[in-house]
N, C-alpha and C positions, 0 to 999 in steps of 0.2 A: 256421444255426449256422456260425460262422467261427472259424478258428484263426489264430494269428499266422503270417504267411507266412515269416518269417525264423526260426522256432523251430528248425529243423534247423541252420541256420547258427549260431545262438546256442549250441546244444549243442556243435557242433564247436569253436567259438571257446573256450568254457569248458574243454573237454577239453584243447585245445592249451595254454591258459594254465596248466592244472594240470600238464601233462606237461613243459612247457618247462624250469622250474627243476630238476625231478628229472633229466631227461635231460642238462641242462647240468652238474649236479654229477657224474653218472655219467661224462660225457665227460671232465671235468677229472681225475677219479680214474683213468679209463682211460688218459688221456694220460700222467699221471705214472707209473702202474704200467708201461705199455709202454715209456716212456722209460728208466726205471730198469732194467728187464729187458734192454732192448736194449743199454744202456751196459755191463752186466755182460759181455755177449758181446763187445762192442767192446774192453773192457779186456782180456778174456782173449785175444782175437785179437792185440792189440798186444803183450801180454806174451809170447805165444808167438813173435811176430816178434823181439822182443828176445832171447829165449832161443835161438832158432835162429841169430841173428846171433852170439851169444856162442859157441855150439857151432862155428859156422863159423870163428871166429877160432882155435880150438884147432889147426886144421891149419897155422897159421903158427908154432906153438910147436915148437921143435926142442931136443931134449935130447941133449947129448953128455957122458957121464960125469956130473960134478957141475955142468956148465955148462948154462945155459938161454939160448937165443937166439930171437929173434923176427925172422922175415924180412918182416914188414909194415913199411911206411913209418911212422915216428913221426908222431903227430898233434900239430899245433901247439897251443899254449895259447890258449884262446879269449880274444879281446879283450873288455875291459869297455866299458860305455857303450852308445850307441845304434847304433854302426856295425855293419857286417856282421861276424859272428863265426862261430866254428865251431858255436855253438849253433843257428845258422840251418839247418844241415844236418840231414837227417832223423835220422841216427844218428851217434854218436861213441862212442869207446871208450877204455879203458885196460887195459894188461896189466901185472900186478904179479907179481914173483917172490917167493920166500920172504923173509920179513921186511919185505914191503911195498916192495921195491925196484922202481922204475918201469922196466919194460922197453920199453914203447912206449905211445903214445897220450897222453891228457890226464892229467897227474898230479893235477889237481884233482877228478877224478870221485870221488864217495864210493863206498864199498863197503858193500853190505848185510850185515846180520848173518847168520851161518849159520842155516839152518833145517832142517826135515825133508826138504825137497826140494832138488834141485840142477838147474837154477839157482834162486836165490831172487830175490824182487822186493820193491822198496820205493820209496816216494816220498821225494825229497830235494830240496835246494835247492843251486844253484850261483850265488852272487851274488844277483841279483834274479829268477832264472829258476827255475821249478818243473820238476823232472826226474822221470822214471820210470826207475829203474835196475834192470837185471838183472845178477846176479853169478853167474858159473859158476866153480867151483873144480875145477881139473884136477890130480889127483895125479900126480906124476912121481917118478922115482928121485932127482931133485935137490931135491925138495920140492914143495909145493903152489903151483901157478900160479893166480892170481886174475884172471879176465877180467871186466871191467865194460863193459857196453854200455848207453847211455842215449839218451833222446830228450826233447825239450821236452814237458812235459805239455800245453801248449796246442795241440800238433799233434793231439791227440785231440778238441779242441773242435769241429773242422769236421765230423767224422761225427756228433758229438753234436748239433750244431745241425741237421744234415740229418735225423737221426732224429726230433728233436723237431718240426721243421716238417712232415715227412711224416706223423708220428703225429697231430699236431694237425689237419692237413688231412683225413686219412682219417676221424678220429673226427667232425670237423665235418660231413663229407659223410654219414657214417652217421646222425648226429642229424637232418640235414635230410631224408634219405631216410625215416627212421623216422617223422618228423612227417608227411611226405607220405603214407606208407602208412597212418598212423592216420587222416588226413583222408579218404583214399579209402575206407578200411574203414568209418568211421563214416557216410560218405555212402551207401555201398551198404547198410549195416545199417539206415539210417533210411528207405530207399526204401519198404519195406512200410508203415511208419508214415505216410509221406507219402501213399501210395495210400489208406489208411484215412481220413486227414484229408480228402483231396479227396472221398471218397465221402460223408463226413459233411457237408462244406461244401455239397455239391450238394443236400442235403435242405432242406425247409422246416422251420420251427421246430416244426410240429405233426405231422411225419411220424415215426411210431414203429415202422415196419416194421423187422425185423431186417436187419443188414448182411449182405452177401454174403460167405461164407467159403470159397467154392470156390477162389479164387485167392489166398487169404491164406496166407503161409508159416507153418510150424509155430511159429516163434519169436513171431509176433504173434497166434496163435490164442487164447491165454488172454485177451489184451486185448479182442479182438473178441467172444469169448464173454461177457466181463464186460459189455461195452457192450450186447450183445443181451439179456442178463438185465436190465439196467437199463431198456432200451426195453420189455421185456415187463412189468416192474413198473409203468412209467409207463402203458402201454396198459391194464393192468388197473385202475389207479387212474382213468384217464379213462373207462373203461367203467362203473365203479361210479358215478362222478359223473354220467355220462349217464343211467344207470338211475335214480339218485336224482332227477334233474331231471325225467325223464319221469314217474316215479311221483308226484312232488309236483305237477306240472302237472295230471296226470290227477285226482288227489284234490282239487285246488282247483276244478276246473271245476264239479263237482256242487254244492257249497255256494254258489259264486258265482252259478250259474244260479238256485238257489233264492232267494237274497237279491234278485236282480234281479226275479224273478217277484213276490215279496211286496212289493217296493218299488213296482213298477208298479201292483199292486192298491191299495196305500195312496195312490198319487198320484191314483187315480180317485175316492177317497172325498171327499164334499163337505166334511167336517169338516177335511180336510187342506189346504183352499184356502190358509189363511194361511201354510202351510209349503211351498208349491210350489217356491219358489226354492231352499230348502235341500234339499228332496227331489230336485230336478233336478240339483243339484250332486253329491249323493250318488250318484244314478243314473249320472252321467257318470263318476265315479271308479270305481264298480263295473264299468262297461262297459270302461274302460281296463284294470282288473285282469283281467277275463275275457279281453280281447284279449291281454294279456301271457302269461297261462297258456296260451292257445291257441298263441301263438308259441313258447313254450318246448317244448310238446309236439311241435309241428311240427318244430322244430329238432332235438330229440332223436331223432326218427324219420328225418329226412331227411339231416342233415349233422352227425354227432357231433363233428367236429373244431372246429365253431364254437361249441360250448356254452361252452367256456372263455372265449371272447370275450364271449358274451352275458351270462354270469353275472358277469363282472368289471365290467360297466357299472353 
């Protein structure tokens, strides 16, 4: 009995082919989910930085009676085009007095709409650039002072790309490690089956003794028990066949011997002289039949495993 030597490898290969698309889809979903979740924290951290910067600018606002002064250096208006501009700086600002009068900074910076929180945040555009703006409203005795702090939205793309690349790399490594662990686990799980296979391969085609179960793990015990039950059924069938052949051969010997005796007496009769050639041929065939019956009986008693070969001829 021989099993395919690469059956375990084939099982592992089919399992990996089945798992790879599923794990790939899970990896892509995980990358997207982790990226979106991480970007929420990044956006929150950058917004908090803008808000803190706006709060820091409140220390430069001085109120004297109805007059509001800013002791910060005014910010130049950003240049348009591709040259270096103020927008290339990490942060830039504008400070507006009551009525929207520009006290300092960039007069082109947009102001976010009032909200339930202070400061408020919004996305805006300034020329061709995307901005993230934080607006803090400072109430004073001379009126409300509006402080806007902004940064280019693309400055947040660098941590986003880093998060995406690191998330992709980690999930890719996790998928590879998972597939490797699955390969190793399947290899270890199939070891008992491989041992049973080798035990079966070492047998002859006519050996029906039960398999050894002393060293068989509990996971494989039902399979080995089923094989031993099959071997027991085959052994009983072979035993029945052997008993039938032995009984048949034994029952044939007596009538064949009687036929041979009567035939030999007939051959001695003078009246049977014209039929001697036919009687001799019949005697020869009966002798061969008797010899075959004796052989079957001898084989049934001496080597039961050879009966199947003898009867199949």
